[in-house]
DSSP file (Angstrom, degrees, kcal/mol; ACC not computed):
  #  RESIDUE AA STRUCTURE BP1 BP2  ACC     N-H-->O    O-->H-N    N-H-->O    O-->H-N    TCO  KAPPA ALPHA  PHI   PSI    X-CA   Y-CA   Z-CA
    1    1 A X              0   0    0      0, 0.0     2,-0.5     0, 0.0     0, 0.0   0.000 360.0 360.0 360.0 124.0  -20.1    3.8  -57.1
    2    2 A X        -     0   0    0      2,-0.0     2,-0.3     3,-0.0     0, 0.0  -0.742 360.0-136.5 -90.6 122.1  -19.4    2.7  -53.5
    3    3 A X    >   -     0   0    0     -2,-0.5     3,-1.3     1,-0.1     4,-0.5  -0.614  15.5-129.7 -76.6 138.5  -21.1    4.8  -50.9
    4    4 A X  T 3  S+     0   0    0     -2,-0.3     4,-0.5     1,-0.3     3,-0.2   0.735 103.1  53.7 -65.4 -24.0  -18.7    5.5  -48.0
    5    5 A X  T 3> S+     0   0    0      1,-0.2     4,-2.1     2,-0.1    -1,-0.3   0.524  85.5  84.2 -92.3  -2.5  -21.1    4.3  -45.2
    6    6 A X  H <> S+     0   0    0     -3,-1.3     4,-2.4     2,-0.2     5,-0.2   0.929  89.9  49.2 -63.7 -47.8  -21.7    0.8  -46.7
    7    7 A X  H  > S+     0   0    0     -4,-0.5     4,-2.5    -3,-0.2    -1,-0.2   0.881 110.7  51.2 -60.7 -35.6  -18.6   -0.7  -45.1
    8    8 A X  H  > S+     0   0    0     -4,-0.5     4,-2.4     2,-0.2    -1,-0.2   0.937 110.8  47.5 -65.4 -44.5  -19.5    0.7  -41.8
    9    9 A X  H  X S+     0   0    0     -4,-2.1     4,-2.4     1,-0.2    -2,-0.2   0.872 111.7  51.8 -65.6 -34.9  -23.0   -0.7  -42.0
   10   10 A X  H  X S+     0   0    0     -4,-2.4     4,-2.6     2,-0.2    -1,-0.2   0.919 110.0  47.7 -65.6 -43.0  -21.6   -4.1  -43.0
   11   11 A X  H  X S+     0   0    0     -4,-2.5     4,-2.4     2,-0.2    -2,-0.2   0.874 112.2  49.9 -66.3 -37.7  -19.2   -4.1  -40.1
   12   12 A X  H  X S+     0   0    0     -4,-2.4     4,-2.2     2,-0.2    -2,-0.2   0.921 111.7  48.0 -66.0 -41.6  -22.1   -3.2  -37.7
   13   13 A X  H  X S+     0   0    0     -4,-2.4     4,-2.4     2,-0.2    -2,-0.2   0.920 112.9  48.9 -64.8 -42.8  -24.3   -6.0  -39.2
   14   14 A X  H  X S+     0   0    0     -4,-2.6     4,-2.3     1,-0.2    -2,-0.2   0.917 110.6  50.7 -61.7 -42.5  -21.4   -8.5  -38.8
   15   15 A X  H  X S+     0   0    0     -4,-2.4     4,-2.5     1,-0.2    -1,-0.2   0.884 110.1  49.2 -61.7 -40.7  -20.8   -7.3  -35.3
   16   16 A X  H  X S+     0   0    0     -4,-2.2     4,-2.7     2,-0.2    -1,-0.2   0.901 110.4  51.4 -65.7 -40.7  -24.5   -7.8  -34.4
   17   17 A X  H  X S+     0   0    0     -4,-2.4     4,-2.2     1,-0.2    -2,-0.2   0.918 112.3  45.8 -63.1 -42.9  -24.5  -11.3  -36.0
   18   18 A X  H  X S+     0   0    0     -4,-2.3     4,-2.6     2,-0.2    -2,-0.2   0.906 111.7  52.2 -65.4 -41.9  -21.4  -12.3  -33.9
   19   19 A X  H  X S+     0   0    0     -4,-2.5     4,-2.7     1,-0.2    -2,-0.2   0.921 110.3  47.9 -60.7 -44.6  -23.0  -10.8  -30.8
   20   20 A X  H  X S+     0   0    0     -4,-2.7     4,-2.4     2,-0.2    -1,-0.2   0.918 111.0  51.4 -61.6 -43.9  -26.2  -12.8  -31.3
   21   21 A X  H  X S+     0   0    0     -4,-2.2     4,-1.9     1,-0.2    -2,-0.2   0.914 112.3  46.0 -61.5 -43.1  -24.2  -16.0  -31.9
   22   22 A X  H  X S+     0   0    0     -4,-2.6     4,-2.5     1,-0.2    -1,-0.2   0.915 111.2  52.7 -67.4 -39.9  -22.2  -15.5  -28.7
   23   23 A X  H  X S+     0   0    0     -4,-2.7     4,-2.5     1,-0.2    -2,-0.2   0.880 107.4  51.5 -58.8 -40.1  -25.3  -14.7  -26.8
   24   24 A X  H  X S+     0   0    0     -4,-2.4     4,-2.3     2,-0.2    -1,-0.2   0.913 111.2  47.6 -61.5 -44.3  -27.0  -17.8  -27.9
   25   25 A X  H  X S+     0   0    0     -4,-1.9     4,-2.4     2,-0.2    -2,-0.2   0.896 111.6  50.5 -67.1 -39.0  -24.0  -19.9  -26.8
   26   26 A X  H  X S+     0   0    0     -4,-2.5     4,-2.6     2,-0.2    -2,-0.2   0.930 110.9  47.8 -65.3 -44.4  -23.9  -18.2  -23.4
   27   27 A X  H  X S+     0   0    0     -4,-2.5     4,-2.2     2,-0.2    -2,-0.2   0.911 111.7  51.0 -63.4 -39.4  -27.6  -18.8  -22.8
   28   28 A X  H  X S+     0   0    0     -4,-2.3     4,-2.1     1,-0.2    -1,-0.2   0.927 111.6  47.5 -60.5 -44.7  -27.2  -22.4  -23.8
   29   29 A X  H  X S+     0   0    0     -4,-2.4     4,-2.6     1,-0.2    -2,-0.2   0.883 110.1  52.5 -66.1 -38.7  -24.3  -22.8  -21.4
   30   30 A X  H  X S+     0   0    0     -4,-2.6     4,-2.5     2,-0.2    -1,-0.2   0.895 108.7  50.4 -63.4 -39.1  -26.2  -21.1  -18.6
   31   31 A X  H  X S+     0   0    0     -4,-2.2     4,-2.2     2,-0.2    -2,-0.2   0.923 111.3  48.3 -64.9 -42.8  -29.1  -23.5  -19.0
   32   32 A X  H  X S+     0   0    0     -4,-2.1     4,-2.2     1,-0.2    -2,-0.2   0.911 111.7  50.4 -60.9 -44.3  -26.7  -26.4  -18.9
   33   33 A X  H  X S+     0   0    0     -4,-2.6     4,-2.9     1,-0.2    -2,-0.2   0.911 108.8  52.1 -62.6 -42.8  -25.1  -25.0  -15.8
   34   34 A X  H  X S+     0   0    0     -4,-2.5     4,-2.2     1,-0.2    -2,-0.2   0.913 110.3  47.2 -62.5 -42.9  -28.5  -24.5  -14.1
   35   35 A X  H  X S+     0   0    0     -4,-2.2     4,-2.3     2,-0.2    -1,-0.2   0.893 113.1  49.2 -66.0 -38.3  -29.5  -28.1  -14.8
   36   36 A X  H  X S+     0   0    0     -4,-2.2     4,-2.8     2,-0.2     5,-0.2   0.908 109.6  51.9 -64.4 -41.5  -26.1  -29.4  -13.5
   37   37 A X  H  X S+     0   0    0     -4,-2.9     4,-2.5     1,-0.2    -2,-0.2   0.909 109.6  49.7 -64.0 -40.6  -26.4  -27.2  -10.4
   38   38 A X  H  X S+     0   0    0     -4,-2.2     4,-2.4     2,-0.2    -1,-0.2   0.929 111.2  49.2 -61.9 -45.3  -29.9  -28.7   -9.7
   39   39 A X  H  X S+     0   0    0     -4,-2.3     4,-2.2     1,-0.2    -2,-0.2   0.930 113.4  45.7 -61.2 -46.2  -28.5  -32.2  -10.1
   40   40 A X  H  X S+     0   0    0     -4,-2.8     4,-2.7     1,-0.2     5,-0.2   0.904 111.5  53.1 -64.9 -39.9  -25.6  -31.6   -7.8
   41   41 A X  H  X S+     0   0    0     -4,-2.5     4,-2.4    -5,-0.2    -1,-0.2   0.897 109.6  48.5 -60.2 -42.2  -27.9  -29.9   -5.3
   42   42 A X  H  X S+     0   0    0     -4,-2.4     4,-2.3     2,-0.2    -1,-0.2   0.908 112.2  48.2 -64.2 -42.8  -30.2  -32.9   -5.2
   43   43 A X  H  X S+     0   0    0     -4,-2.2     4,-2.3     2,-0.2    -2,-0.2   0.896 112.2  48.8 -66.8 -39.3  -27.3  -35.4   -4.8
   44   44 A X  H  X S+     0   0    0     -4,-2.7     4,-2.7     2,-0.2    -2,-0.2   0.910 110.6  51.6 -65.4 -40.8  -25.8  -33.3   -2.0
   45   45 A X  H  X S+     0   0    0     -4,-2.4     4,-2.4    -5,-0.2    -2,-0.2   0.903 109.5  50.4 -62.9 -39.2  -29.2  -33.1   -0.3
   46   46 A X  H  X S+     0   0    0     -4,-2.3     4,-2.4     2,-0.2    -1,-0.2   0.919 110.4  49.3 -62.3 -42.7  -29.6  -36.9   -0.6
   47   47 A X  H  X S+     0   0    0     -4,-2.3     4,-2.4     2,-0.2    -2,-0.2   0.897 110.8  49.8 -61.0 -41.2  -26.2  -37.3    1.0
   48   48 A X  H  X S+     0   0    0     -4,-2.7     4,-2.5     2,-0.2    -1,-0.2   0.905 109.9  51.5 -64.6 -41.4  -27.0  -35.0    3.8
   49   49 A X  H  X S+     0   0    0     -4,-2.4     4,-2.1     1,-0.2    -2,-0.2   0.915 110.8  47.9 -60.8 -43.2  -30.3  -36.9    4.4
   50   50 A X  H  X S+     0   0    0     -4,-2.4     4,-2.4     1,-0.2    -2,-0.2   0.890 110.6  51.7 -65.0 -39.5  -28.4  -40.2    4.6
   51   51 A X  H  X S+     0   0    0     -4,-2.4     4,-2.3     1,-0.2    -2,-0.2   0.894 110.0  48.8 -63.5 -40.7  -25.8  -38.7    6.9
   52   52 A X  H  X S+     0   0    0     -4,-2.5     4,-2.3     2,-0.2    -2,-0.2   0.894 111.1  50.5 -65.9 -38.8  -28.6  -37.4    9.3
   53   53 A X  H  X S+     0   0    0     -4,-2.1     4,-2.3     2,-0.2    -2,-0.2   0.918 111.3  48.3 -66.1 -41.9  -30.3  -40.9    9.2
   54   54 A X  H  X S+     0   0    0     -4,-2.4     4,-2.2     1,-0.2    -2,-0.2   0.894 110.7  51.5 -65.0 -38.4  -27.0  -42.6   10.0
   55   55 A X  H  X S+     0   0    0     -4,-2.3     4,-2.1     2,-0.2    -1,-0.2   0.907 111.0  47.6 -62.4 -42.7  -26.4  -40.1   12.9
   56   56 A X  H  X S+     0   0    0     -4,-2.3     4,-2.1     1,-0.2    -2,-0.2   0.876 110.3  52.5 -67.5 -35.8  -29.8  -40.8   14.3
   57   57 A X  H  X S+     0   0    0     -4,-2.3     4,-2.5     2,-0.2    -1,-0.2   0.906 109.1  49.3 -65.2 -41.7  -29.3  -44.5   14.0
   58   58 A X  H  X S+     0   0    0     -4,-2.2     4,-3.0     2,-0.2     5,-0.2   0.892 108.6  53.2 -65.3 -38.5  -26.0  -44.2   15.9
   59   59 A X  H  X S+     0   0    0     -4,-2.1     4,-2.4     1,-0.2    -2,-0.2   0.922 111.1  46.7 -62.7 -41.6  -27.7  -42.2   18.7
   60   60 A X  H  X S+     0   0    0     -4,-2.1     4,-2.1     2,-0.2    -2,-0.2   0.931 112.3  50.3 -64.7 -44.3  -30.3  -44.9   19.1
   61   61 A X  H  X S+     0   0    0     -4,-2.5     4,-1.6     1,-0.2    -2,-0.2   0.929 112.6  46.0 -60.5 -46.3  -27.7  -47.6   19.1
   62   62 A X  H  X S+     0   0    0     -4,-3.0     4,-1.2     1,-0.2    -1,-0.2   0.909 111.4  52.3 -65.5 -37.7  -25.7  -45.8   21.8
   63   63 A X  H  < S+     0   0    0     -4,-2.4    -1,-0.2    -5,-0.2    -2,-0.2   0.871 108.9  50.6 -64.0 -35.4  -28.8  -45.1   23.8
   64   64 A X  H  < S+     0   0    0     -4,-2.1    -1,-0.2     1,-0.2    -2,-0.2   0.812 109.5  50.6 -73.9 -28.2  -29.7  -48.8   23.7
   65   65 A X  H  < S+     0   0    0     -4,-1.6    -1,-0.2    -5,-0.2    -2,-0.2   0.693  89.6  97.9 -80.7 -19.3  -26.2  -49.9   24.9
   66   66 A X  S  < S-     0   0    0     -4,-1.2     5,-0.1    -3,-0.2    -3,-0.0  -0.412  88.1 -99.4 -70.2 143.6  -26.2  -47.5   27.8
   67   67 A X     >  -     0   0    0      1,-0.1     4,-1.2    -2,-0.1     3,-0.3  -0.228  30.4-115.2 -61.6 154.9  -27.2  -49.0   31.2
   68   68 A X  H  > S+     0   0    0      1,-0.2     4,-1.1     2,-0.2     3,-0.4   0.866 112.7  57.2 -59.9 -37.5  -30.8  -48.5   32.3
   69   69 A X  H  4 S+     0   0    0      1,-0.2     3,-0.4     2,-0.2     6,-0.4   0.887 106.0  49.7 -64.6 -38.9  -29.8  -46.4   35.3
   70   70 A X  H  4 S+     0   0    0     -3,-0.3    -1,-0.2     1,-0.2    -2,-0.2   0.758 108.1  55.2 -71.7 -23.2  -27.9  -43.9   33.2
   71   71 A X  H  < S+     0   0    0     -4,-1.2    -1,-0.2    -3,-0.4    -2,-0.2   0.704  98.5  73.5 -83.4 -18.7  -30.9  -43.5   30.8
   72   72 A X  S >< S-     0   0    0     -4,-1.1     3,-0.8    -3,-0.4     0, 0.0  -0.512  80.9-128.1 -93.0 161.9  -33.4  -42.6   33.5
   73   73 A X  T 3  S+     0   0    0      1,-0.2    -1,-0.1    -2,-0.2    -4,-0.1   0.412  95.2  88.4 -84.4   1.3  -33.8  -39.4   35.4
   74   74 A X  T 3   +     0   0    0     -5,-0.1     2,-0.9     1,-0.1    -1,-0.2   0.664  64.4  91.1 -74.0 -13.1  -33.7  -41.4   38.6
   75   75 A X    X   -     0   0    0     -3,-0.8     3,-1.3    -6,-0.4    -1,-0.1  -0.740  64.6-162.7 -83.9 108.0  -29.9  -41.1   38.6
   76   76 A X  G >  S+     0   0    0     -2,-0.9     3,-1.0     1,-0.3    10,-0.2   0.700  81.7  69.5 -69.2 -18.7  -29.3  -37.9   40.7
   77   77 A X  G 3  S+     0   0    0      1,-0.2     9,-1.0     8,-0.1    10,-0.4   0.799 110.0  33.5 -67.7 -26.9  -25.7  -37.6   39.4
   78   78 A X  G <  S+     0   0    0     -3,-1.3     2,-0.9     7,-0.1    -1,-0.2   0.085  83.0 126.4-116.2  23.4  -27.0  -36.7   35.9
   79   79 A X    <   +     0   0    0     -3,-1.0     3,-0.5     1,-0.2    -6,-0.1  -0.720  30.6 177.7 -84.4 106.4  -30.2  -34.8   36.9
   80   80 A X    >>  +     0   0    0     -2,-0.9     3,-1.0     1,-0.2     4,-0.6   0.470  62.8  83.5 -92.7  -0.1  -29.9  -31.5   35.0
   81   81 A X  T 34 S+     0   0    0      1,-0.2    -1,-0.2     2,-0.1    -2,-0.0   0.823  86.0  58.2 -69.9 -26.7  -33.3  -30.1   36.2
   82   82 A X  T 34 S-     0   0    0     -3,-0.5    -1,-0.2     2,-0.2    -2,-0.1   0.357 130.5 -77.2 -90.4   9.8  -31.8  -29.0   39.4
   83   83 A X  T <4 S-     0   0    0     -3,-1.0     2,-0.2     1,-0.0    -2,-0.1   0.887  85.6 -33.5 104.6  50.1  -29.2  -26.7   38.0
   84   84 A X  S  < S-     0   0    0     -4,-0.6     2,-0.3    -6,-0.0    -2,-0.2  -0.504  94.1 -19.8 111.9-175.6  -26.2  -28.5   36.6
   85   85 A X        -     0   0    0     -2,-0.2    -7,-0.1     1,-0.1    -8,-0.1  -0.531  43.5-170.0 -76.1 129.3  -24.0  -31.5   37.2
   86   86 A X        +     0   0    0     -9,-1.0    -8,-0.1    -2,-0.3    -1,-0.1   0.178  38.0 133.6-106.4  16.8  -24.3  -32.9   40.7
   87   87 A X        -     0   0    0    -10,-0.4     2,-0.4     1,-0.1    -2,-0.0  -0.387  64.0-107.5 -66.7 146.5  -21.4  -35.4   40.5
   88   88 A X        -     0   0    0      2,-0.0     2,-0.3    -2,-0.0    -1,-0.1  -0.614  41.9-177.6 -79.2 128.1  -19.1  -35.3   43.5
   89   89 A X        -     0   0    0     -2,-0.4     2,-0.5    -3,-0.0     0, 0.0  -0.864  33.6-123.4-123.6 160.4  -15.8  -33.7   42.9
   90   90 A X              0   0    0     -2,-0.3    -2,-0.0     1,-0.2     0, 0.0  -0.278 360.0 360.0 -93.9  47.4  -12.7  -33.2   45.1
   91   91 A X              0   0    0     -2,-0.5    -1,-0.2     0, 0.0    -3,-0.0   0.431 360.0 360.0-155.3 360.0  -12.6  -29.5   44.7
């Protein structure tokens, strides 16, 4: 004799098994995504660091190529302590 609620219990059990299987796959995928995100973040950070280093090296190189008079504050045309640019203009 088949009890009427046994198919319902079997479907509920099957649904729970499928739900657990899907949950395990999602958690595994999320772990993989987190490790990939960390790896990408580290590589981007390394790239940003290299870019900052290159930018600093270019600033040093340009500063070394500039004439000595332009690099010192003795040049009154570029003295910004006194309130702005003091270059002579026709206006």
